[in-house]
N, C-alpha and C positions, 0 to 999 in steps of 0.2 A: 504494500500500500504506500503510495507516494503522497506526500503532503504538498499542497499548493500554497505557496506563500503569496499573500496579498500585500500589495505595496501599502505601507503605512502612510496615511495622508493627514494633513492638518489644514485648518482653516487659514485663509490669508492673514487674519489678525494675529494668529499664533505664530505664523512664519515671520511676519513683520517684527513681532516682539523679539523672537529669537535672533533676528538679523540686526536688531537695534535701530529700526527705522520707523518713521511715522507712516502708517498704512495709507492715509489719504493722499500722501505724496508719491506713492508708488504707481507704476503704470497700470492702466485699466485691466490688462490681461492678468496681472498679478493679483489684483483685488477681486477679480471675478471667478477665479478657479481655485481648485484645491492644490496644495503643494505637497508633493511626496517627500519623504525623508531623503531620497536620493537627490531630488531637485534642490532641496535645502542645502545639502552637503556640497553640491556643485556651486551654488550661489556663494557659499562661505569660502570655498576653496579658490574659486576664480570669479570674483564679483564682476558683473557686467558694468558698463559705464554708468547706467542710471543708479545702480546701488552705490558705486563709488562716490558719485556726485551727492547723493542723499547723505551718506555718511560724512562727507567733507563739509557740505554747506547747509544741510537741513532742508526743510524744517525737521527738527529733532523731537522725538517723543519726550514726555515729561521725565522718565527715568534718566535719559541721556542729558537733558537740560540740567536736572538736579546734580548729576555727577560732574558736569562741566563747571557748574557754579560752586560745587563743594558744599551742597546743602541736601537736606532730605526732600522727598516728594511732598511731605506735609509742610515743610518749610516754604516750598514754592507756593503752595496754596495759601499759606498765611501771608505771603508777600503779594498775593493777588495775581500770580502767574498761573493761569489755568490752561493756556493754549500752547501749542507747539511753537518753538522759537527757532530761528535760523542761527547759524554760527555767528553771523554779523550782529544779530540782536543780543546774543549771549555776551559777545565781546563788549558791546556797548553797555550792557548792565554791569559787567565787571569794572569798566572804566568809571561809570557813574558811582558805583558802590553805594547804593542807597542804604539807609539805616537798617531796613528789614534784612537786607542781604548780609550786612556786617553781623547783625544779631544772630541770624540763622547759621552763619559760618562758625561763629563762636560756640553756639549750641552744638553743632555737629562735631566740632573739635573736642568738646567736653564728652560727648557720647563716645567718640573713638577712644579717648583717654580712659574712660571708665571700662570700656570693653577690654582694653589691654590689661588694666588692673585686675579685672575679674579673671581673665585668662591666666595671668601670672599666678594669681592666688590659687586657682584650681590646679595648675601645674605643680605648684609647690605642695599642695595638699596630696595630690596623687603620687608625688615622688616620696613622701614620708611613708615609711613602711607600716607604722602602727598608728597613724593619725586617725582619729575618729571621723567617720563619714556622716555628714548630715544632709 
């Protein structure tokens, strides 16, 4: 008995998320069809011009915008940024450095510091042979 493998497919929104691009900015044929795992791997390995352009200049989805600004997605929302931004708009925000961006960057830095502290604490606890586990 032979098993037939069916191609694993995903919705365009899922593929766009995995590629780190804003779905509405992708070509119509990408938005309208299903994307197989093989097609996704091909896009990642050898991105076509449209994908390179989107990654370079945007518009970028909120997770990418947040990463480029050094803030959380929630921080973007608190700052009033709810739409996709181009690289140029992101650079302009960085130059302007509004109060909300400075505050959110400081908050994100504290979150990262705390994560490192907790990780180090857990590593030290795990390294101690007879340390009580809580």
